[in-house]
N, CA, C, O and the ligand as a Tripos MOL2 file, in Angstrom:
@<TRIPOS>MOLECULE
protein
  301   299    76     0     0
PROTEIN
NO_CHARGES

@<TRIPOS>ATOM
      1 N          12.5860   66.8510   -4.0800 N.3       1 MET1
      2 CA         13.0390   65.9100   -5.2020 C.3       1 MET1
      3 C          13.1760   64.4610   -4.8520 C.2       1 MET1
      4 O          13.0790   63.5580   -5.6830 O.2       1 MET1
      5 N          13.4070   64.2880   -3.5690 N.am      2 MET2
      6 CA         13.5330   62.8800   -3.0490 C.3       2 MET2
      7 C          12.2560   62.0230   -3.3220 C.2       2 MET2
      8 O          12.3400   60.8140   -3.5350 O.2       2 MET2
      9 N          11.0650   62.7000   -3.3070 N.am      3 ALA3
     10 CA          9.8660   61.9340   -3.5430 C.3       3 ALA3
     11 C           9.7880   61.3710   -4.9200 C.2       3 ALA3
     12 O           9.0790   60.4010   -5.1870 O.2       3 ALA3
     13 N          10.5300   61.9970   -5.7920 N.am      4 THR4
     14 CA         10.3810   61.5370   -7.2890 C.3       4 THR4
     15 C          11.2900   60.2010   -7.3930 C.2       4 THR4
     16 O          11.2010   59.4390   -8.3560 O.2       4 THR4
     17 N          12.1120   60.0060   -6.3830 N.am      5 MET5
     18 CA         12.9020   58.7910   -6.4150 C.3       5 MET5
     19 C          12.0380   57.5410   -6.1040 C.2       5 MET5
     20 O          12.3900   56.4160   -6.4560 O.2       5 MET5
     21 N          10.8620   57.7980   -5.4100 N.am      6 LEU6
     22 CA         10.0020   56.7570   -5.0680 C.3       6 LEU6
     23 C           9.4970   55.9870   -6.3620 C.2       6 LEU6
     24 O           9.1830   54.7990   -6.2880 O.2       6 LEU6
     25 N           9.4310   56.6760   -7.5070 N.am      7 VAL7
     26 CA          8.8600   56.0220   -8.7140 C.3       7 VAL7
     27 C           9.8680   54.9710   -9.0280 C.2       7 VAL7
     28 O           9.4890   53.9990   -9.6810 O.2       7 VAL7
     29 N          11.0720   55.0490   -8.6500 N.am      8 ASP8
     30 CA         12.0910   53.9620   -8.9750 C.3       8 ASP8
     31 C          11.9060   52.7230   -8.1410 C.2       8 ASP8
     32 O          12.4620   51.6730   -8.4660 O.2       8 ASP8
     33 N          11.0790   52.8210   -6.9880 N.am      9 VAL9
     34 CA         10.8020   51.6400   -6.2970 C.3       9 VAL9
     35 C          10.2170   50.5800   -7.1360 C.2       9 VAL9
     36 O          10.4850   49.4020   -6.8990 O.2       9 VAL9
     37 N           9.4240   50.9260   -8.1140 N.am     10 ASP10
     38 CA          8.8700   49.8460   -8.9110 C.3      10 ASP10
     39 C           9.8420   49.3030   -9.9320 C.2      10 ASP10
     40 O           9.5430   48.3140  -10.6010 O.2      10 ASP10
     41 N          10.9950   49.9250  -10.0680 N.am     11 HIS11
     42 CA         12.1200   49.3320  -10.8510 C.3      11 HIS11
     43 C          12.6690   48.2330   -9.9320 C.2      11 HIS11
     44 O          13.0430   47.1620  -10.4100 O.2      11 HIS11
     45 N          12.7210   48.4900   -8.6110 N.am     12 LEU12
     46 CA         13.2930   47.4090   -7.6810 C.3      12 LEU12
     47 C          12.4350   46.2720   -7.6040 C.2      12 LEU12
     48 O          12.9440   45.1840   -7.3340 O.2      12 LEU12
     49 N          11.0930   46.3720   -7.8190 N.am     13 LEU13
     50 CA         10.1880   45.2770   -7.7450 C.3      13 LEU13
     51 C          10.2990   44.3720   -8.9100 C.2      13 LEU13
     52 O           9.8320   43.2340   -8.8680 O.2      13 LEU13
     53 N          10.9060   44.8490   -9.9510 N.am     14 ALA14
     54 CA         10.9760   44.0930  -11.1560 C.3      14 ALA14
     55 C          11.9970   43.0500  -11.0430 C.2      14 ALA14
     56 O          12.9000   43.1580  -10.2130 O.2      14 ALA14
     57 N          11.8970   41.9560  -11.9020 N.am     15 ASP15
     58 CA         12.8680   40.9560  -11.8050 C.3      15 ASP15
     59 C          13.3150   40.6480  -13.2020 C.2      15 ASP15
     60 O          12.4020   40.2880  -13.9450 O.2      15 ASP15
     61 N          14.4510   40.7050  -13.6990 N.am     16 PRO16
     62 CA         15.5800   41.3490  -12.9460 C.3      16 PRO16
     63 C          15.3880   42.8110  -12.6550 C.2      16 PRO16
     64 O          14.5820   43.4480  -13.3330 O.2      16 PRO16
     65 N          16.1030   43.4100  -11.6510 N.am     17 ILE17
     66 CA         15.9220   44.7890  -11.2780 C.3      17 ILE17
     67 C          16.2430   45.6660  -12.4250 C.2      17 ILE17
     68 O          15.4790   46.5890  -12.7050 O.2      17 ILE17
     69 N          17.3750   45.4340  -13.1450 N.am     18 TYR18
     70 CA         17.5360   46.1600  -14.2700 C.3      18 TYR18
     71 C          17.9750   45.3580  -15.5700 C.2      18 TYR18
     72 O          18.9590   44.6190  -15.5490 O.2      18 TYR18
     73 N          17.2680   45.5260  -16.5910 N.am     19 ASP19
     74 CA         17.5640   44.7300  -17.8290 C.3      19 ASP19
     75 C          17.7100   45.7890  -18.9410 C.2      19 ASP19
     76 O          16.7440   46.4290  -19.3570 O.2      19 ASP19
     77 N          18.9660   45.9390  -19.4000 N.am     20 PRO20
     78 CA         19.1850   46.9640  -20.4290 C.3      20 PRO20
     79 C          18.3570   46.7960  -21.6760 C.2      20 PRO20
     80 O          18.1570   47.7520  -22.4260 O.2      20 PRO20
     81 N          17.8780   45.6070  -21.9060 N.am     21 ASP21
     82 CA         17.0710   45.3930  -23.1290 C.3      21 ASP21
     83 C          15.6220   45.6470  -22.9430 C.2      21 ASP21
     84 O          14.8350   45.6250  -23.8900 O.2      21 ASP21
     85 N          15.2660   45.8920  -21.6910 N.am     22 ARG22
     86 CA         13.8230   46.0330  -21.3990 C.3      22 ARG22
     87 C          13.4900   47.5320  -21.3410 C.2      22 ARG22
     88 O          14.3090   48.3940  -21.0240 O.2      22 ARG22
     89 N          12.2310   47.7590  -21.6710 N.am     23 CYS23
     90 CA         11.7400   49.1400  -21.7160 C.3      23 CYS23
     91 C          11.0070   49.3280  -20.3880 C.2      23 CYS23
     92 O          10.0900   48.5690  -20.0740 O.2      23 CYS23
     93 N          11.3860   50.2860  -19.6450 N.am     24 SER24
     94 CA         10.7450   50.6480  -18.3630 C.3      24 SER24
     95 C           9.2540   51.0890  -18.6590 C.2      24 SER24
     96 O           8.3270   50.7070  -17.9450 O.2      24 SER24
     97 N           9.0860   51.8830  -19.7080 N.am     25 ILE25
     98 CA          7.7650   52.3890  -19.9820 C.3      25 ILE25
     99 C           6.8310   51.2790  -20.3940 C.2      25 ILE25
    100 O           7.0570   50.5100  -21.3290 O.2      25 ILE25
    101 N           5.7650   51.2580  -19.6210 N.am     26 GLY26
    102 CA          4.7320   50.1910  -19.9450 C.3      26 GLY26
    103 C           5.0750   48.8680  -19.1610 C.2      26 GLY26
    104 O           4.2490   47.9550  -19.1440 O.2      26 GLY26
    105 N           6.2170   48.7600  -18.5470 N.am     27 PHE27
    106 CA          6.6620   47.5070  -17.8990 C.3      27 PHE27
    107 C           6.2540   47.6960  -16.4170 C.2      27 PHE27
    108 O           5.5440   46.8710  -15.8410 O.2      27 PHE27
    109 N           6.7260   48.8000  -15.8310 N.am     28 HIS28
    110 CA          6.5080   49.0230  -14.4230 C.3      28 HIS28
    111 C           5.1130   49.6660  -14.2200 C.2      28 HIS28
    112 O           4.6180   50.4220  -15.0570 O.2      28 HIS28
    113 N           4.5080   49.3200  -13.0600 N.am     29 PRO29
    114 CA          3.1880   49.8910  -12.8420 C.3      29 PRO29
    115 C           3.0980   51.4080  -12.8230 C.2      29 PRO29
    116 O           2.0830   51.9520  -13.2570 O.2      29 PRO29
    117 N           4.1410   52.1360  -12.3260 N.am     30 LEU30
    118 CA          4.1860   53.6050  -12.2230 C.3      30 LEU30
    119 C           4.6630   54.1710  -13.5610 C.2      30 LEU30
    120 O           4.7360   55.3920  -13.6960 O.2      30 LEU30
    121 N           4.9910   53.3410  -14.5570 N.am     31 HIS31
    122 CA          5.4870   53.8290  -15.8200 C.3      31 HIS31
    123 C           4.5670   53.5200  -16.9520 C.2      31 HIS31
    124 O           5.0080   53.5270  -18.1010 O.2      31 HIS31
    125 N           3.2590   53.2360  -16.6910 N.am     32 GLU32
    126 CA          2.2910   53.0090  -17.6680 C.3      32 GLU32
    127 C           1.9870   54.3470  -18.4000 C.2      32 GLU32
    128 O           1.8830   55.3820  -17.7400 O.2      32 GLU32
    129 N           1.8450   54.3470  -19.7300 N.am     33 PRO33
    130 CA          1.4570   55.5540  -20.4440 C.3      33 PRO33
    131 C           0.1410   56.1610  -19.8660 C.2      33 PRO33
    132 O          -0.0960   57.3630  -19.9880 O.2      33 PRO33
    133 N          -0.7170   55.2960  -19.2290 N.am     34 LEU34
    134 CA         -1.9180   55.7290  -18.6420 C.3      34 LEU34
    135 C          -1.7620   56.7070  -17.5660 C.2      34 LEU34
    136 O          -2.5260   57.6660  -17.4610 O.2      34 LEU34
    137 N          -0.7010   56.4680  -16.6890 N.am     35 VAL35
    138 CA         -0.4950   57.4210  -15.5510 C.3      35 VAL35
    139 C           0.1810   58.6230  -15.8170 C.2      35 VAL35
    140 O           0.2290   59.4960  -14.9500 O.2      35 VAL35
    141 N           0.7430   58.7790  -16.9890 N.am     36 MET36
    142 CA          1.5810   60.0210  -17.4030 C.3      36 MET36
    143 C           0.7240   61.2920  -17.3680 C.2      36 MET36
    144 O           1.2050   62.3320  -16.9180 O.2      36 MET36
    145 N          -0.5090   61.2380  -17.8210 N.am     37 PRO37
    146 CA         -1.2720   62.4470  -17.6850 C.3      37 PRO37
    147 C          -1.3840   62.9480  -16.2630 C.2      37 PRO37
    148 O          -1.6010   64.1440  -16.0690 O.2      37 PRO37
    149 N          -1.2440   62.0760  -15.2290 N.am     38 LEU38
    150 CA         -1.3150   62.4020  -13.8160 C.3      38 LEU38
    151 C          -0.0420   63.1840  -13.4320 C.2      38 LEU38
    152 O          -0.0860   64.1230  -12.6370 O.2      38 LEU38
    153 N           1.0360   62.7860  -13.9960 N.am     39 TYR39
    154 CA          2.3480   63.4850  -13.7530 C.3      39 TYR39
    155 C           2.2890   64.8970  -14.2680 C.2      39 TYR39
    156 O           2.7760   65.8280  -13.6280 O.2      39 TYR39
    157 N           1.6670   65.0570  -15.4700 N.am     40 PHE40
    158 CA          1.4790   66.3920  -16.0000 C.3      40 PHE40
    159 C           0.6080   67.2300  -15.1880 C.2      40 PHE40
    160 O           0.8080   68.4430  -15.1120 O.2      40 PHE40
    161 N          -0.4090   66.6170  -14.5380 N.am     41 LEU41
    162 CA         -1.3280   67.2680  -13.7350 C.3      41 LEU41
    163 C          -0.7060   67.9060  -12.5000 C.2      41 LEU41
    164 O          -1.1120   68.9470  -11.9850 O.2      41 LEU41
    165 N           0.3670   67.1410  -12.0610 N.am     42 LEU42
    166 CA          1.1730   67.6260  -10.8890 C.3      42 LEU42
    167 C           1.8560   68.9440  -11.1850 C.2      42 LEU42
    168 O           2.1000   69.7520  -10.2890 O.2      42 LEU42
    169 N           2.1610   69.1490  -12.4630 N.am     43 LEU43
    170 CA          2.9220   70.3790  -12.9380 C.3      43 LEU43
    171 C           2.0780   71.6080  -12.6550 C.2      43 LEU43
    172 O           2.5960   72.6960  -12.4030 O.2      43 LEU43
    173 N           0.7710   71.4140  -12.7010 N.am     44 ILE44
    174 CA         -0.1560   72.6270  -12.5870 C.3      44 ILE44
    175 C          -0.0930   73.2710  -11.2820 C.2      44 ILE44
    176 O          -0.0280   74.4990  -11.2270 O.2      44 ILE44
    177 N          -0.1070   72.4860  -10.1150 N.am     45 HIS45
    178 CA         -0.1770   72.9980   -8.8430 C.3      45 HIS45
    179 C           1.2230   73.3530   -8.3580 C.2      45 HIS45
    180 O           2.0990   72.4880   -8.3790 O.2      45 HIS45
    181 N           1.4750   74.5820   -7.9230 N.am     46 PRO46
    182 CA          2.8130   74.9930   -7.5180 C.3      46 PRO46
    183 C           3.4560   74.0930   -6.4220 C.2      46 PRO46
    184 O           4.6720   73.8970   -6.4110 O.2      46 PRO46
    185 N           2.5780   73.5280   -5.4630 N.am     47 LYS47
    186 CA          3.0910   72.6890   -4.4080 C.3      47 LYS47
    187 C           3.5850   71.3300   -4.9450 C.2      47 LYS47
    188 O           4.5350   70.7720   -4.3960 O.2      47 LYS47
    189 N           2.9730   70.8030   -5.9800 N.am     48 THR48
    190 CA          3.4000   69.5680   -6.4810 C.3      48 THR48
    191 C           4.2280   69.5900   -7.7500 C.2      48 THR48
    192 O           4.5840   68.5520   -8.3080 O.2      48 THR48
    193 N           4.5370   70.8570   -8.2070 N.am     49 ARG49
    194 CA          5.2380   71.1370   -9.4540 C.3      49 ARG49
    195 C           6.5160   70.4750   -9.4130 C.2      49 ARG49
    196 O           6.8820   69.7820  -10.3620 O.2      49 ARG49
    197 N           7.2530   70.6430   -8.3410 N.am     50 ILE50
    198 CA          8.6460   70.0870   -8.2830 C.3      50 ILE50
    199 C           8.6430   68.6260   -8.4910 C.2      50 ILE50
    200 O           9.4760   68.0770   -9.2120 O.2      50 ILE50
    201 N           7.6280   67.9390   -7.8060 N.am     51 VAL51
    202 CA          7.4960   66.4820   -7.8760 C.3      51 VAL51
    203 C           7.1270   66.0740   -9.3150 C.2      51 VAL51
    204 O           7.6560   65.0910   -9.8320 O.2      51 VAL51
    205 N           6.1940   66.8520   -9.9770 N.am     52 GLY52
    206 CA          5.8090   66.6060  -11.2930 C.3      52 GLY52
    207 C           6.9810   66.7150  -12.2520 C.2      52 GLY52
    208 O           7.2190   65.8290  -13.0730 O.2      52 GLY52
    209 N           7.7320   67.8580  -12.1280 N.am     53 ILE53
    210 CA          8.9500   67.8810  -12.9740 C.3      53 ILE53
    211 C           9.8760   66.6350  -12.9110 C.2      53 ILE53
    212 O          10.3130   66.0620  -13.9090 O.2      53 ILE53
    213 N          10.1140   66.3000  -11.6880 N.am     54 GLY54
    214 CA         10.9820   65.1190  -11.3990 C.3      54 GLY54
    215 C          10.3750   63.8630  -12.0880 C.2      54 GLY54
    216 O          11.0840   63.1180  -12.7640 O.2      54 GLY54
    217 N           9.0570   63.6480  -11.9030 N.am     55 LEU55
    218 CA          8.4940   62.4750  -12.5010 C.3      55 LEU55
    219 C           8.4840   62.4990  -14.0780 C.2      55 LEU55
    220 O           8.7710   61.5000  -14.7380 O.2      55 LEU55
    221 N           8.1330   63.7130  -14.6350 N.am     56 VAL56
    222 CA          8.0920   63.8430  -16.1070 C.3      56 VAL56
    223 C           9.5320   63.6320  -16.6300 C.2      56 VAL56
    224 O           9.6950   62.9390  -17.6340 O.2      56 VAL56
    225 N          10.5830   64.1980  -15.9960 N.am     57 VAL57
    226 CA         11.9540   64.0360  -16.3800 C.3      57 VAL57
    227 C          12.3150   62.5960  -16.3600 C.2      57 VAL57
    228 O          12.9590   62.0880  -17.2780 O.2      57 VAL57
    229 N          11.8790   61.8920  -15.2540 N.am     58 HIS58
    230 CA         12.2300   60.5250  -15.1010 C.3      58 HIS58
    231 C          11.6690   59.6460  -16.2250 C.2      58 HIS58
    232 O          12.3420   58.7410  -16.7160 O.2      58 HIS58
    233 N          10.3610   59.9460  -16.6400 N.am     59 MET59
    234 CA          9.7370   59.2850  -17.6640 C.3      59 MET59
    235 C          10.4400   59.5940  -18.9790 C.2      59 MET59
    236 O          10.6810   58.6720  -19.7570 O.2      59 MET59
    237 N          10.7620   60.7910  -19.2490 N.am     60 VAL60
    238 CA         11.4930   61.1520  -20.5100 C.3      60 VAL60
    239 C          12.8070   60.3890  -20.5170 C.2      60 VAL60
    240 O          13.1270   59.8350  -21.5690 O.2      60 VAL60
    241 N          13.6030   60.3000  -19.4560 N.am     61 LEU61
    242 CA         14.8180   59.5700  -19.3700 C.3      61 LEU61
    243 C          14.6460   58.1250  -19.7350 C.2      61 LEU61
    244 O          15.3710   57.5390  -20.5390 O.2      61 LEU61
    245 N          13.5740   57.5570  -19.0500 N.am     62 ASP62
    246 CA         13.2610   56.1550  -19.2200 C.3      62 ASP62
    247 C          12.8510   55.8120  -20.6410 C.2      62 ASP62
    248 O          13.1690   54.7440  -21.1650 O.2      62 ASP62
    249 N          12.1330   56.7500  -21.2510 N.am     63 SER63
    250 CA         11.7060   56.4600  -22.6690 C.3      63 SER63
    251 C          12.8760   56.7460  -23.7030 C.2      63 SER63
    252 O          12.9390   56.1860  -24.7970 O.2      63 SER63
    253 N          13.7850   57.6650  -23.2470 N.am     64 MET64
    254 CA         14.9970   57.7800  -24.0580 C.3      64 MET64
    255 C          15.7680   56.4890  -24.1160 C.2      64 MET64
    256 O          16.2580   56.0100  -25.1390 O.2      64 MET64
    257 N          15.8240   55.9530  -22.8420 N.am     65 ASP65
    258 CA         16.6380   54.6400  -22.6510 C.3      65 ASP65
    259 C          16.0120   53.6060  -23.5460 C.2      65 ASP65
    260 O          16.7260   52.8620  -24.2190 O.2      65 ASP65
    261 N          14.7140   53.5370  -23.5740 N.am     66 CYS66
    262 CA         13.9650   52.7780  -24.4600 C.3      66 CYS66
    263 C          14.2810   52.8640  -25.8550 C.2      66 CYS66
    264 O          14.5490   51.8840  -26.5500 O.2      66 CYS66
    265 N          14.2440   54.1360  -26.2820 N.am     67 GLN67
    266 CA         14.4570   54.4890  -27.6570 C.3      67 GLN67
    267 C          15.8430   54.0030  -28.1120 C.2      67 GLN67
    268 O          15.9920   53.4240  -29.1880 O.2      67 GLN67
    269 N          16.8810   54.2640  -27.2400 N.am     68 PHE68
    270 CA         18.1880   53.7660  -27.6250 C.3      68 PHE68
    271 C          18.3940   52.3140  -27.6510 C.2      68 PHE68
    272 O          19.0760   51.7960  -28.5350 O.2      68 PHE68
    273 N          17.8320   51.6350  -26.7180 N.am     69 THR69
    274 CA         17.9550   50.1300  -26.6230 C.3      69 THR69
    275 C          17.0430   49.3240  -27.4650 C.2      69 THR69
    276 O          17.4110   48.2520  -27.9470 O.2      69 THR69
    277 N          15.7900   49.8440  -27.6650 N.am     70 ASN70
    278 CA         14.9210   49.0700  -28.4420 C.3      70 ASN70
    279 C          14.4400   49.7180  -29.7410 C.2      70 ASN70
    280 O          13.8260   49.0740  -30.5910 O.2      70 ASN70
    281 N          14.7270   50.9570  -29.8590 N.am     71 GLY71
    282 CA         14.3260   51.6430  -31.1450 C.3      71 GLY71
    283 C          12.9200   52.0660  -31.0790 C.2      71 GLY71
    284 O          12.3950   52.4770  -32.1140 O.2      71 GLY71
    285 N          12.2250   52.0120  -29.9510 N.am     72 VAL72
    286 CA         10.8460   52.4400  -29.8730 C.3      72 VAL72
    287 C          10.7220   53.3510  -28.6720 C.2      72 VAL72
    288 O          11.5490   53.3320  -27.7610 O.2      72 VAL72
    289 N           9.6590   54.1560  -28.6940 N.am     73 TRP73
    290 CA          9.3020   55.1420  -27.5420 C.3      73 TRP73
    291 C           8.5360   54.3960  -26.5120 C.2      73 TRP73
    292 O           8.7730   54.6010  -25.3220 O.2      73 TRP73
    293 N           7.6520   53.5610  -26.8830 N.am     74 PHE74
    294 CA          6.7990   52.9060  -25.9280 C.3      74 PHE74
    295 C           6.6910   51.4230  -26.0860 C.2      74 PHE74
    296 O           6.6500   50.9100  -27.2040 O.2      74 PHE74
    297 N           6.6460   50.7230  -24.9720 N.am     75 LEU75
    298 CA          6.5430   49.2550  -25.0260 C.3      75 LEU75
    299 C           7.5340   48.5880  -25.8630 C.2      75 LEU75
    300 O           7.5280   47.3620  -25.9700 O.2      75 LEU75
    301 ZN         11.8610   54.6030  -14.2530 Zn       76 ZN76
@<TRIPOS>BOND
     1     1     2 1
     2     2     3 1
     3     3     4 2
     4     3     5 am
     5     5     6 1
     6     6     7 1
     7     7     8 2
     8     7     9 am
     9     9    10 1
    10    10    11 1
    11    11    12 2
    12    11    13 am
    13    13    14 1
    14    14    15 1
    15    15    16 2
    16    15    17 am
    17    17    18 1
    18    18    19 1
    19    19    20 2
    20    19    21 am
    21    21    22 1
    22    22    23 1
    23    23    24 2
    24    23    25 am
    25    25    26 1
    26    26    27 1
    27    27    28 2
    28    27    29 am
    29    29    30 1
    30    30    31 1
    31    31    32 2
    32    31    33 am
    33    33    34 1
    34    34    35 1
    35    35    36 2
    36    35    37 am
    37    37    38 1
    38    38    39 1
    39    39    40 2
    40    39    41 am
    41    41    42 1
    42    42    43 1
    43    43    44 2
    44    43    45 am
    45    45    46 1
    46    46    47 1
    47    47    48 2
    48    47    49 am
    49    49    50 1
    50    50    51 1
    51    51    52 2
    52    51    53 am
    53    53    54 1
    54    54    55 1
    55    55    56 2
    56    55    57 am
    57    57    58 1
    58    58    59 1
    59    59    60 2
    60    59    61 am
    61    61    62 1
    62    62    63 1
    63    63    64 2
    64    63    65 am
    65    65    66 1
    66    66    67 1
    67    67    68 2
    68    67    69 am
    69    69    70 1
    70    70    71 1
    71    71    72 2
    72    71    73 am
    73    73    74 1
    74    74    75 1
    75    75    76 2
    76    75    77 am
    77    77    78 1
    78    78    79 1
    79    79    80 2
    80    79    81 am
    81    81    82 1
    82    82    83 1
    83    83    84 2
    84    83    85 am
    85    85    86 1
    86    86    87 1
    87    87    88 2
    88    87    89 am
    89    89    90 1
    90    90    91 1
    91    91    92 2
    92    91    93 am
    93    93    94 1
    94    94    95 1
    95    95    96 2
    96    95    97 am
    97    97    98 1
    98    98    99 1
    99    99   100 2
   100    99   101 am
   101   101   102 1
   102   102   103 1
   103   103   104 2
   104   103   105 am
   105   105   106 1
   106   106   107 1
   107   107   108 2
   108   107   109 am
   109   109   110 1
   110   110   111 1
   111   111   112 2
   112   111   113 am
   113   113   114 1
   114   114   115 1
   115   115   116 2
   116   115   117 am
   117   117   118 1
   118   118   119 1
   119   119   120 2
   120   119   121 am
   121   121   122 1
   122   122   123 1
   123   123   124 2
   124   123   125 am
   125   125   126 1
   126   126   127 1
   127   127   128 2
   128   127   129 am
   129   129   130 1
   130   130   131 1
   131   131   132 2
   132   131   133 am
   133   133   134 1
   134   134   135 1
   135   135   136 2
   136   135   137 am
   137   137   138 1
   138   138   139 1
   139   139   140 2
   140   139   141 am
   141   141   142 1
   142   142   143 1
   143   143   144 2
   144   143   145 am
   145   145   146 1
   146   146   147 1
   147   147   148 2
   148   147   149 am
   149   149   150 1
   150   150   151 1
   151   151   152 2
   152   151   153 am
   153   153   154 1
   154   154   155 1
   155   155   156 2
   156   155   157 am
   157   157   158 1
   158   158   159 1
   159   159   160 2
   160   159   161 am
   161   161   162 1
   162   162   163 1
   163   163   164 2
   164   163   165 am
   165   165   166 1
   166   166   167 1
   167   167   168 2
   168   167   169 am
   169   169   170 1
   170   170   171 1
   171   171   172 2
   172   171   173 am
   173   173   174 1
   174   174   175 1
   175   175   176 2
   176   175   177 am
   177   177   178 1
   178   178   179 1
   179   179   180 2
   180   179   181 am
   181   181   182 1
   182   182   183 1
   183   183   184 2
   184   183   185 am
   185   185   186 1
   186   186   187 1
   187   187   188 2
   188   187   189 am
   189   189   190 1
   190   190   191 1
   191   191   192 2
   192   191   193 am
   193   193   194 1
   194   194   195 1
   195   195   196 2
   196   195   197 am
   197   197   198 1
   198   198   199 1
   199   199   200 2
   200   199   201 am
   201   201   202 1
   202   202   203 1
   203   203   204 2
   204   203   205 am
   205   205   206 1
   206   206   207 1
   207   207   208 2
   208   207   209 am
   209   209   210 1
   210   210   211 1
   211   211   212 2
   212   211   213 am
   213   213   214 1
   214   214   215 1
   215   215   216 2
   216   215   217 am
   217   217   218 1
   218   218   219 1
   219   219   220 2
   220   219   221 am
   221   221   222 1
   222   222   223 1
   223   223   224 2
   224   223   225 am
   225   225   226 1
   226   226   227 1
   227   227   228 2
   228   227   229 am
   229   229   230 1
   230   230   231 1
   231   231   232 2
   232   231   233 am
   233   233   234 1
   234   234   235 1
   235   235   236 2
   236   235   237 am
   237   237   238 1
   238   238   239 1
   239   239   240 2
   240   239   241 am
   241   241   242 1
   242   242   243 1
   243   243   244 2
   244   243   245 am
   245   245   246 1
   246   246   247 1
   247   247   248 2
   248   247   249 am
   249   249   250 1
   250   250   251 1
   251   251   252 2
   252   251   253 am
   253   253   254 1
   254   254   255 1
   255   255   256 2
   256   255   257 am
   257   257   258 1
   258   258   259 1
   259   259   260 2
   260   259   261 am
   261   261   262 1
   262   262   263 1
   263   263   264 2
   264   263   265 am
   265   265   266 1
   266   266   267 1
   267   267   268 2
   268   267   269 am
   269   269   270 1
   270   270   271 1
   271   271   272 2
   272   271   273 am
   273   273   274 1
   274   274   275 1
   275   275   276 2
   276   275   277 am
   277   277   278 1
   278   278   279 1
   279   279   280 2
   280   279   281 am
   281   281   282 1
   282   282   283 1
   283   283   284 2
   284   283   285 am
   285   285   286 1
   286   286   287 1
   287   287   288 2
   288   287   289 am
   289   289   290 1
   290   290   291 1
   291   291   292 2
   292   291   293 am
   293   293   294 1
   294   294   295 1
   295   295   296 2
   296   295   297 am
   297   297   298 1
   298   298   299 1
   299   299   300 2
@<TRIPOS>SUBSTRUCTURE
     1 MET1         2 RESIDUE 1 A MET
     2 MET2         6 RESIDUE 1 A MET
     3 ALA3        10 RESIDUE 1 A ALA
     4 THR4        14 RESIDUE 1 A THR
     5 MET5        18 RESIDUE 1 A MET
     6 LEU6        22 RESIDUE 1 A LEU
     7 VAL7        26 RESIDUE 1 A VAL
     8 ASP8        30 RESIDUE 1 A ASP
     9 VAL9        34 RESIDUE 1 A VAL
    10 ASP10       38 RESIDUE 1 A ASP
    11 HIS11       42 RESIDUE 1 A HIS
    12 LEU12       46 RESIDUE 1 A LEU
    13 LEU13       50 RESIDUE 1 A LEU
    14 ALA14       54 RESIDUE 1 A ALA
    15 ASP15       58 RESIDUE 1 A ASP
    16 PRO16       62 RESIDUE 1 A PRO
    17 ILE17       66 RESIDUE 1 A ILE
    18 TYR18       70 RESIDUE 1 A TYR
    19 ASP19       74 RESIDUE 1 A ASP
    20 PRO20       78 RESIDUE 1 A PRO
    21 ASP21       82 RESIDUE 1 A ASP
    22 ARG22       86 RESIDUE 1 A ARG
    23 CYS23       90 RESIDUE 1 A CYS
    24 SER24       94 RESIDUE 1 A SER
    25 ILE25       98 RESIDUE 1 A ILE
    26 GLY26      102 RESIDUE 1 A GLY
    27 PHE27      106 RESIDUE 1 A PHE
    28 HIS28      110 RESIDUE 1 A HIS
    29 PRO29      114 RESIDUE 1 A PRO
    30 LEU30      118 RESIDUE 1 A LEU
    31 HIS31      122 RESIDUE 1 A HIS
    32 GLU32      126 RESIDUE 1 A GLU
    33 PRO33      130 RESIDUE 1 A PRO
    34 LEU34      134 RESIDUE 1 A LEU
    35 VAL35      138 RESIDUE 1 A VAL
    36 MET36      142 RESIDUE 1 A MET
    37 PRO37      146 RESIDUE 1 A PRO
    38 LEU38      150 RESIDUE 1 A LEU
    39 TYR39      154 RESIDUE 1 A TYR
    40 PHE40      158 RESIDUE 1 A PHE
    41 LEU41      162 RESIDUE 1 A LEU
    42 LEU42      166 RESIDUE 1 A LEU
    43 LEU43      170 RESIDUE 1 A LEU
    44 ILE44      174 RESIDUE 1 A ILE
    45 HIS45      178 RESIDUE 1 A HIS
    46 PRO46      182 RESIDUE 1 A PRO
    47 LYS47      186 RESIDUE 1 A LYS
    48 THR48      190 RESIDUE 1 A THR
    49 ARG49      194 RESIDUE 1 A ARG
    50 ILE50      198 RESIDUE 1 A ILE
    51 VAL51      202 RESIDUE 1 A VAL
    52 GLY52      206 RESIDUE 1 A GLY
    53 ILE53      210 RESIDUE 1 A ILE
    54 GLY54      214 RESIDUE 1 A GLY
    55 LEU55      218 RESIDUE 1 A LEU
    56 VAL56      222 RESIDUE 1 A VAL
    57 VAL57      226 RESIDUE 1 A VAL
    58 HIS58      230 RESIDUE 1 A HIS
    59 MET59      234 RESIDUE 1 A MET
    60 VAL60      238 RESIDUE 1 A VAL
    61 LEU61      242 RESIDUE 1 A LEU
    62 ASP62      246 RESIDUE 1 A ASP
    63 SER63      250 RESIDUE 1 A SER
    64 MET64      254 RESIDUE 1 A MET
    65 ASP65      258 RESIDUE 1 A ASP
    66 CYS66      262 RESIDUE 1 A CYS
    67 GLN67      266 RESIDUE 1 A GLN
    68 PHE68      270 RESIDUE 1 A PHE
    69 THR69      274 RESIDUE 1 A THR
    70 ASN70      278 RESIDUE 1 A ASN
    71 GLY71      282 RESIDUE 1 A GLY
    72 VAL72      286 RESIDUE 1 A VAL
    73 TRP73      290 RESIDUE 1 A TRP
    74 PHE74      294 RESIDUE 1 A PHE
    75 LEU75      298 RESIDUE 1 A LEU
    76 ZN76       301 GROUP 0 **** ****
């Protein structure tokens, strides 16, 4: 599960690091809607499934954060 924390590295690259009014989805390079199918692909293989679950859960949490702060699911 630690590997899934790496996705948060791109949060750290952002300036400011955390902005409650900002939507992570679509802002960070690893949070682009385009890369999400890749995270779902990780679910297919048993060896990468645990990482895939972590990443998908992370994206869901980030988009929920988006939804609550901005009233939108994406961007
Ligand atoms: Zn995130």
